[in-house]
C-alpha positions in Angstrom: 7.1 -17.9 -14.4 5.7 -20.6 -12.2 6.2 -24.3 -12.7 2.5 -24.7 -13.4 2.8 -22.2 -16.2 5.7 -24.2 -17.6 4.2 -27.6 -17.1 0.4 -27.9 -16.7 0.3 -30.7 -14.2 -3.4 -30.2 -13.4 -4.4 -30.4 -17.1 -2.4 -33.6 -17.5 -4.2 -35.1 -14.5 -7.6 -33.9 -15.7 -6.9 -35.3 -19.1 -6.2 -38.7 -17.6 -9.6 -38.6 -16.0 -11.4 -37.4 -19.1 -12.3 -34.0 -17.6 -10.8 -31.5 -20.0 -12.9 -29.0 -21.9 -12.3 -28.7 -25.7 -10.3 -25.5 -25.1 -8.2 -27.1 -22.3 -7.5 -30.1 -24.5 -6.4 -27.9 -27.4 -4.2 -25.8 -25.1 -2.6 -29.0 -23.6 -2.1 -30.5 -27.1 -0.3 -27.3 -28.2 1.9 -27.4 -25.1 2.8 -31.1 -25.4 3.9 -30.7 -29.0 6.8 -28.5 -27.8 7.5 -30.0 -24.4 9.2 -33.4 -24.1 8.9 -33.4 -20.3 5.1 -33.1 -20.6 4.9 -35.7 -23.4 6.6 -38.1 -21.0 4.3 -37.2 -18.1 1.3 -37.6 -20.4 2.4 -41.0 -21.5 3.0 -42.1 -17.9 -0.5 -40.8 -16.8 -2.1 -42.6 -19.7 -0.4 -45.9 -18.8 -1.6 -45.7 -15.1 -5.1 -46.3 -13.9 -4.9 -43.1 -11.8 -2.0 -40.7 -11.7 -0.3 -40.4 -8.3 -1.3 -36.7 -7.9 -5.0 -37.6 -8.1 -4.9 -38.1 -4.4 -6.2 -34.6 -4.5 -9.9 -35.0 -3.5 -11.0 -32.1 -5.7 -10.0 -34.0 -8.8 -11.7 -37.2 -7.5 -14.9 -35.2 -6.8 -14.8 -33.6 -10.3 -14.4 -37.1 -11.8 -17.3 -38.4 -9.9 -19.5 -35.4 -10.9 -18.5 -35.8 -14.5 -19.3 -39.5 -14.5 -22.7 -38.9 -12.8 -23.5 -36.1 -15.3 -22.8 -38.5 -18.2 -25.1 -41.2 -16.7 -27.9 -38.7 -16.3 -27.9 -37.8 -20.0 
């Protein structure tokens, strides 16, 4: 089993940016209920303006696209 399967880092990052689908949010919520490590990571991400791992330009691009899509509607 991969670390990503054990701890969904990408979902935690995307949640901090407001980019989760309803299904992803539900999946993450279920995981966090039983994983103290991810509860801690979630709290840290929510307390920061941007998580450290958001240096990934794909996440930044997705955040920009989502913001623009919200402005267009």
